[in-house]
N, C-alpha and C positions, 0 to 999 in steps of 0.2 A: 607198526609199532606206535603205541600211544605215547606221545611226547607233549611237552608244554606247548609247542607251536601248533598242534592240532586244536588246541583249546583257546588260542588267541582270537579274539573277535573285537569289534569296535568298542572302545571304552570311552570315547570322547563325551558320551552322554552320561557317564556315570555320576558326574557332579551336577547334572541338570535337575531342576525341580520344576514341576508344573505350577504355573500361577494363573491359569485361566479361571474364568468365572465359576465354573462348576467344580474346580479343584479335582479334575479327573487326571490321574497319572497315566501318561502314555505307556504302552507296553514295552517300548524300546528305550525307556529312560529310567534312571534310578535317582532317588534323592540322596543327599549326603547321609541322612540317617540310615538309608538302606545300605549304603556302601560300608559305613563304619559300624553298622549294627549287625552285619552278617560276615563272619570271617571268610566265607567262600567268595562273597562279592569283593571283599578286600583283596583276596588273592587274584581275582579277575582284573582288578585295577592294577595290581603289580604286573600281571602278565602283559598288560598293554604298554608298560614302560619299555619292555624289551624291544618292541617294534621300533622305537625311536632311538634308543641308546645303543643297540647292538646292530650295526650296519652289516650288509652282506653284498656279495657279488659285485654288481656295477657300482654300488655305493661305497664299497670297502676294498675292492680289488681291481676290477677291470678298468673302471673309470680313472683311477689313479695311474694305472699302468699305461693308459693311453696318453698320459701327459709326460711320459718318459721314453727311454730307448727300449721299451719292451713291446708296446702295442700301438696300433693305429685304430682309432674308433671309427668304424664304417658309417655310423649313423649319428654320431655326436649325442649319444643318449644322455650324457651327464654334462653337456655344455663344455666339454673339454677343449673345443676349438678356440674359445676366446683366450685360453691360456697358451696353447701351443703356437698360436699366431701372435701372441704378445698383446692382445687386445682387452684383457680383463680390466675392469674398473669397478668402483663401488656401486655403479649404476646398472651393471648388466649381470648381476648375480641372480639368475633365475631360480625359480622354485625347483627345477629339475637338476640343478647343478650340485656339485659336491660341497658347496659353501656350507650349507646346513646350519647356519647360525640360528635361525628361527626354530627348526625342528629339534635341535639339541637343547636349546633353552626351554622348549616345551617339555622335553623329557625331564629336565632339571626341575621345572615347576611341578610336574607330577610327583617327583621324588620328594620335594619339599612339602607338598600337600600330604603325602603319606606320613612323613615324620610329624607333621602338625596334628594329625588325626589318629595315629595308630593307637594311642593310649585310650581311645574311646572304645576300641574293640574289646569285647568280653574275653578276658584272658583265661577264665576257668575252663580247663580242658583243651585250651588252644595254645598253651605255652610254647610248644615246639614249633607250631606253625608260625606264630608271631615272631619267634626268634629267627626262624629261617627267612621270613619275609623281610625283616629288618636287615639281615645280612645281604639279601638280594638287592635291596634298594640302595644300600651303601655302595655296593659293587656297581650298580647301574648308574648311580650319580658319578662315581669315579670314572666310569667308562665315558659318560657324556662329557665330562670336563676334560678328559684326555683327548677326546676327539676335537674339542674346541682348541685345546693347547696345540695340537698338531697343526691345525689350520691357521690359527691366528696368533700364537704366542700367548702371553698373559691375558686373561679375560676377566670379566666381572664375576666375582664369587658371590653368588646370591643364595641365601639360605632361607629367606622369608618368602611368604606367599602373598603376591599382590592380588588385590581384588578390584572391583569396579570403582571403589572409592579413592583409589590411588590415582592421582592426576599427574604427578611429576616423578621422574626417575633421575636420580642423581648419583648412582653408583659410579665409581671410577674403576678403571682397569687395574687389576693386580699385576705384579711383575711375573715373569716366567717362573722364577723361584717360588714366589708365593702361591702360584697356581699349582705347581708341582707339590708343594707341602700340603696344600688342601687335599689334593688327590690321594697322597700317601696316607693322610689321616683317615679318609674314608675307606681306603684299602685295609688299613689296620683294623678298623671296626668290622669290616666284612669278614676278614680272616678269623676273627674271634667268634663270629656268629654262624658262619656257614659250615655245613658238613664237608667232610673230605670228598664224598661222592654222593651222587643221587642214585640210590639203589632201585627205587621204584621206576618202572617204565614210564609212568605218567609224569614223573618229575625230571626225567632225563632231558637235558637242555637247559635246566636251571643252573644258576651260578653255583660254584663250589669254592671252597677255600683255595683249592689249586688254581682255579681261574683267577682269583684275586691276586695270588702270588705271581702268576704269569703276567698280569697287567703291570704289577710292580716291576718285574724284570724289564719289560719293554720300556716303561717310563724311565727307569734309572739308567738304562743303556743310552737313551736319548740324552739324558742330563749329563752323562759323562762324555758325550761325543764332542768333537772339536768345535762345531759351530756354537754350542752352548757352554762349552768348558774351555774358554779362551786361554786359561792359564794351565791347562792340562793337570788339574787338581787330581792327584792320584787317589785321594779318598773317594772321589766320585766313581772312579774306575773300580775301586775295591767294593763299593756299595753295589755297583752293577754286577760285578763278578759273583758276589755272595747271593744276590737276589736270583740270578740264573741258576746257581748251584742248588739253592733251596728248592726250586721247582724240580730239577733233575732228580734230587734225592728225596722228594716229598713222599711222606707216608710209606716208607719202605720201598721207594722207587716204584710207585704204583703205575707210572707211565713208562712206556717203552716204544721204541721206533717200530713202525708198522709199514709193510709194503716195501718191495725192492724192485727197482726198474729192471735189473738184470734177470729177474725171474718172471717179469711181466705182471707183477702185482702192485706196482707203484701207485696206481690210481686208486687202489683200495683204501689208501690213506684218506681219501676224500669221499669215496662212495660207500664204504662200510661205516654205518652210523655209530658214533661213540666208541670207536675202536681204541686200542691201548695208547695210541699216539695223541689222540684228541684230548686236550686239556679242557677246552670249552668250544662247543660248536652250536650252530644255530640250524635247526632242521625245519624245512618247509614241507608240509604234508603234500601228498599227491591226491588229496580229496577234492580240493578246490583250486582252480587256476590262480596263481599269483605271478602274473606276467613279469618276466625278467628275473624272477627269483626261483620258481620251480619249472621254468622253461629253458634252463641253462643248456641242456644237451642240444636242443633244437637251435638255440640262439647262436651257439659257437660253431656249429658244424657247417660244412660247405654247402653252397647253393645246389649242387648236383644231387645232394641227399635231402633236398627240401629244407635245408638249414638256412640261417641268416648271415653267417660269417660276420657276426656283429663286431667282433674284435679280432683284428688281423695281427699276427706276430710280424714284427718288422725285422729286416735283414740283420740289423745290429745284434738283436737278441739271438737269432739263429746262429750267427757266427761265433757267439760267445761260448757255445757248448763245445767241450773238448772232443778230441778223438777218443776212441775206445782205450788207447794205451795211455791216456792222460796228457798227451801233448796238445798244443794249441792247433786249432783249425786255421788255415790261411788260404785265401784265394790266390796267393802268389805261388802256392805249391801246385804244380801241374796235376798231380794225382788227385789232390783235394778238389781242384777246380773242375776237373773232368766229371767227377761224380760226388758232388758236395754233400750228399746225404748218406753216403756209405761209411761204415766203420766209425760212426760217432758214438759217444758215450750213451749208455742205455736210457738216461733221462731225456735225451733228445727225442727218442721215439715215443716216450710216454707223455711228453709235454707238447710236442709240436706235430702238426699234420702237414707234411710236405708232399711234393709231387711223387707219384708212383709208389705210394705206400698202401698197404692193405687196410681198408677201413670199411666196416659193415658190408662185407661180402664182395667188394671189388677194389681195384687199385684206383687211387685218387688220380684225377686228371686236371691238374692246375696248368698244364701247358696250353699254349694258344689254341683255341678251338675245342679244348677238352670240356667235358661235362661240368667241371668245377671252375671254369675260367670265365672271364668277363664276356667271352663270345658264346657261352653255353646257351642252348635253347631252354635251359631250366633256370628261370628267375635270375637272369644275368645281373640285375640290379643288386642282387644279394651276393655277388661274387666277391671274393677276397681281393683287395687292391694290391696286396703284397705278394699274393699267391701262396700264402701260408694261413692256416687256421690253428686255433688252440685245440689240443687234445686233452690237456690236463683238466680234470674235473668233468669231462664228458663221459656219460654213461652210454656206451654203444649198445647196450641191451634195450634201451628205451626205443620204442617205435613211435617217433613223434609224428609219423604220417597218420597214425590212428588216433593218438591223443598227444597233444603238444606239451603236456605238463606231466611231471612225475615227482615223487618225493626227492628232495635234495638236501645236502648238508654243506653249509658254509663253515669251514674250520676257522675259528677266530684265533685260537692259540693252539699250537701243537709243539711236541717235544723237539722236533728238528730246529725250530726257532730258538729254543732254550739252549741247545748245544752250540748254536752259532753265536748267541748272545754271550755265552760263557767263554767260548774260544776268543772272541774279539776282546772282551775285557781282560782275559789272561794275557793276550799278546800286548795290549796297551800297557800292562803292568810289567812286561818283560818276562813273564812266566811262559816262555816259548814252548817248553816241553809239554806242559799241560794243555796249552792251546793246540798244539800239533796233535796230541792224542785225541781230543774231542773232534777236531776237524777231520782226522783220518777215520775215526770210528763212524762218523756220519757218512763220509764218502763210501766207505766199504759197505755199511749196512743199508744204505739207500740206493747205491748204484754199482757196487762191486768195483770201484775204481782203485787204481794204484794209490799208495800212500803219497802224500805231499812231502817232499824232502827239501823244500825251498829253505835257503838260509834264513836266520832269524830276521834279518833286515827286510826280507821280502815276504815274510809270513802274513803280515796284515793284509797285503794285497791279495794273497791267495784266499784268505778268509772272506774278504769282500767279494771276490769272484764266486766263491762257493755259495755265499748268501744270495748272490744274484741268480744263480742257477736253481738252487734248492727251493727258494721262496718266490720264484718268478710268478707273476700274475696274481699274487696274493695281497697286493697293496703295499708291499714293503719298500720297493725300489724308490718310489717318489719321496718318501720320508728319509730313507737311508742316505740318498745323495744330498739331501738338505742338511741332515745332522752332521754329515762328513764335510760340509762346506764346499761341495763340488756340484751343486745343482745344475749348473750350465751344461754338464756333460749329457744330461738327459734331454737337451733341447736341440740336438743335431737333427738335420732333416731326416725324416723317416724314409728308409730305403725298402725297396722290394726287389723283385726279380721278374723278368720276362723269360719264359721257358719255351723253347721251340723244339718240337719233336721232329727228328730227322727221318728220312726214308728208311734208314736201317734200324729204327727203333730207339736210337740213343737220343740224348737231350743236350741242348746247349743253353747257356744261361747268360743273361745280360742284366746287370743291376740298373735299377731305375730309382728316381726320387718319387715317392708317393705323396709326400706332404712336406712343404717347406715350413720350417718352424723358426720362431724368433724367441730369443732369450731376453727376458727383462729382469734386472737384478731385484726388483721389488717382489718378484714371485717366490721368494723364500717363504712368504706367508700369503695367505689369501687376504683380500680386502674385506673389511667389515662393511656390510651393505649400508649404503647411505641412509636408507630409511631408518635404520637402527640409530644412527647418529642424530638424525632429526628428532627422534623420540627422546634421546638423552644426549644433549650437546656436550656433556662432560666426557663422553667416550672419545678417546684419541684414536685416530685412524692409524693403520700400519704405515710405516715409512714409504715415501715416494708414490703414494696414491693421493690424487688431488681430492 
């Protein structure tokens, strides 16, 4: 499939000009006149912004989950250990971390450069292309600022383009509310300019009006949530409700839930590109290796299958999945404890790879001494420390022994999230019947689970539980527990299990601590890197960071 992301290549040189003595232009560089004189090169410039503004996999999902009660990061790929150990400071925000202050502001600089120069592009015959590109860049700038807002709270709202003549930087941080309003303004522009869908294969993966509305829904849900809505302003909840419903009903309900764990099709939500549930997705082609982005199936799979077990599901997440009848799992129940992976709800088997499950032609062996254990003869350094791996988003059809990369899709926005956004806002407004309807529709259509009949007073907790299950490993939990004001619950010591195979073929289980974790109250937000404050002393650091 030809998509936008097959055509993304380095654009950092697009604004470079050659100034050597002979004035010979390098073949890998373009001058400003080239970029804004050729609409196709302008489009390439826009393509490059996606790479910084739309994050994926470890940068948008697994790395965040590894700082919560979902996952353990086996290799600290995103520097998550400084957070789970309580050691993060403004001085240890490495380039590989999820801080992303520099890269997100680089994306914003590219957006601002686009707006500064787009009027130079010849509009004759290019009206629809220019309109679409403007919509995309408004969306991408909104995405970049939202990523900053999630991490840091209110930030510097920069719309000008700095150049080498600028020696001082004096911008002040905007408030959370001001940053939110700036993002909403960009979203409004994007909605007006973008098409409802990208019908051309080459343009699939580009932003749409639906994607912009989905971003609005997520932003307004955050704004209405307890940590940011201290007075429980009901208008904020009404705004969040209406924004989610606008996506659900968008363009004649063009989006629909896709994939059901009960029928074994749940993972198709992520593996079937641009399916009906995907509001906006980012596709990495299988033509060229993009390590950690199109090597996902290898990275997440057990060592006994030549995988890396890069992110291990922790026991707290495993235990959160219900039984098939909708009741809670408990180690205190002798039947559950004897066979903890039996009779669980169907998403358990779609999302988590546990011991003695069928995977790629054999049963998994996470038990001590098994092929997928730390005692395995097969790359034991890659073994899961918790004795669980992720199955969600893994394409078992990929033979990563022959080629370790293949085309992949990171789903940025999907309809299931909008159902949950809507249900949560309705419950907060006391519209329990409506909330229950959408909650139960989701449970039935995605997992075939019994309807929730919890009383009104307990419905919000059931919605939060459903959100934890349905959206697990997709980067939501880290921010959900913060916007709910309960971030400390994600900092419990990460648990796993030691499994022993008995002579009669049965298994026994002993829970262990895989990682000790420390909660620090300042970790509701990331620290602004000290290097940035040194450039602009007017930037105030987030609270409780020295």
